[in-house]
N, C-alpha and C positions, 0 to 999 in steps of 0.2 A: 923161103918160109917167112911169114909175117912176124915182126917183133911185137910181142905183147908187153904192155907196161901195167903197173899196178892200177893205173887209171882205167884200164880196160877190164879189170877183174870183175867177176860176177859174184853176187852175194851167195854164200853157202858153198862156194867152190874153194878148192885148195890149190896152192901154187908153191913154187920154189923160186927163190931169187937167183937169177942168172948173172946179173951185172947191175952195177949202179953207175949211171952215166954222168953224174955230176962231178965237180972238181973241188979241191980245196976244202974250205970250212963247211960248205953245204954237204958234200959227200961224207965228210967225217961225222957231221951231226946225224945224218941218216944211219950211218953204220953204228954210231954210239947208241942209237935207239934199239939196236938189235937186228936191223935188216942188213945182214951180211950175205955174201955169196953162199948159196946152197941152203940158206935158212928156209924152212917150210912154214907156211902160215895158212890160215883160213880167213876169207873175207866175211865179216860179221854184218857190216852195215855200210851203205853208201848214201850220203845225204841227197836230197832231191836234185840239187844242181851239181852233184858229183864232188862236193867239197864240204867236209872232209870224207875220207875213206877210213873206216874202222876195221882193223884186223886183229885176229888172235894169234899171237906170236910168242913162242917160248914161255907159255903159261900166263901171259898177261895180255891186256887189250891195249892197242896202240892206234891213235888217230893221226892221219897224215893229210896235209893240205894237198890240193890237186896238183900244184906245181911240183911238189916233192914226189908225189906218186908217179908223175910222168917220167921221173929219172930212174925208176926202179924197173928193170927188165925182168920178166917172169916167164915161167913155163908151168903149165898145168901138171898136177900130180894127184895121186890118190890120197885121200885123207889119212889112210893107214901108214903112209910114209913119214908122217910128221911126228916128231918126238915132243913130249911135254905139251901136247895139245889138249 
């Protein structure tokens, strides 16, 4: 099965975080923003060149750079599975 990252996510679709592949301070920064394992979110906007990606997560909007989005492995889910969305 192909691994999807936040970089591959489609506007209007909902996903769950499976894994964060970064290490150290970079991984901690992504997790501190609320992107933790099993967190559900919806993609709101992707800039024309894919940088940044804007998502709705835990009741707020979050924008991530392309290089950070590539570290977040995701799986598609139904929007009804997301809490605080």
